[in-house]
N, C-alpha and C positions, 0 to 999 in steps of 0.2 A: 651411719653411712647410707647413702642412697646411690642409685645408679648401678652401672655394670660391675663395680667392685664390691657390691654388697655381699656379705657372707663369704668372702674369699680373703686369703692372705693371713698373715700372722695376727692382725688385729681382731679377727673374728674368733680366734681361739678363746674359748671360755665365755663368750658373750651370751650363750644360752645355758650356761651352767647354773645350777641353783646356788643360793647364797651359802649353803653349807659347804659346797665344794670350793667356792671362791675363798671363804674364810679359812678352810683347812689348808689350802694351798698357800695363802698368805702367812698363816702361822707356821707352816713347815719351813718356808724360806726365811722368815724373820727369826725363827729359833736357831737356824744354822748361822745366820749373820750375827746374832747375839753371841753365839759360842765362839765364832772367829774373833769378834771384837773383844770379848773378855780375855781370850787367849793372847791377843795382841797387846792389850793393856798390861796383862800379867808379865809378859816377856819384857816390855819396856821398863816396868817398875822393879823387876827382880834382876839379880845378877846370876850369871852362870847357869843358863838353861841349855837343854840339849838341842841338837840340830833338827830333830823331827817333831818340833813342838806343834806345828800347824797341821800335821798329818790327819789326825782324827777330826778336828773342826772343819777342815776343808773337805774331807770325805763326806761328812754329814751334810754340808752345804750342797755339794754336787749331787748327791743322791736325793736330797730334798727337792732341789730344783727339777730333777728328772721326774720324780713322783708327782710334783705339783703340775707339771706340764701334762703328764699322762692323765691326771685327774680332770684337768680342764678339757682335755680331748674326749673324755668319757671312756677311757680304757678300764675294763674290769680288772685286769691284772695289776694296774697301778693302784687300785683301791685295796686289793688283797695284799700286795706287797707293802703298801703304805701302812696298813694296820700293823703288820709285823714290824716294820721299820720304826714306827713311832713308839711302839711299846719297848723295843730294844733301846732306842735313844732315851726314853724316859728312865729306863733302868740304869743306863750309863750315867745320866745326870744325877740320879738319886745316889749312886755310888760316889759321885763327886761331892755331893752334899755331906756325906758321911766322912770325908777325908779331912785332914787338918790343913785345909787351905784357908786363906783369909776370908773373913766374914762376907765381904762383898762378892767374892767368887762363889761361895756357897749359896748366897741369896739368888744370884743370877742363874745358877744351875737349878735351883728349886723352881724358879719361874719357868725356865725352859722345860723342865720335867712336867710341870703342871699343864703347860700349853700343849705338850705332845700327847698327854693323856686325853685332853679335850679334843685334839685332832682325831684320836681313835674313836671317840664318841661321835664326832661329826661324821666320820666316814661310815658309821653304822646306822645313820638315820635313813628313813625311807626315801627322801628326795635324793640322797647320795647313792643309794642302792639303785634307784630307778635310772639315774643319770648314767651310771656305769653298767647298766644291764644286769644287775644282780637279782632283781625280782621281776615278776610279771607286772605289767602296767594295768 
């Protein structure tokens, strides 16, 4: 963008963020979307599910979108809360892997768990720390 709107508005959010932050935000959101999609497919293919089936996947997706937005804005608290959140989500998905669910559900949960651990690694790199004000430049 050039002109008077340069650097303003919603389209400028994250434009100066390092690749580690953008990848971490993308993995956060896609992990939440995959969890919602797997839960939706599981509900459609199974009979007799409870009413609150989407509560945890939607909660993960909403919090992941909030953290990703905070990371792209450079908020230090988003990075700190993000590390705790992704490790808790990885633990949740590893417990799903160990449950007697169908194989495809356990594989998807394993992929989400691995991606969340990778997000924790990305959030602790030097460019991510510098972007969120965690270290001196």
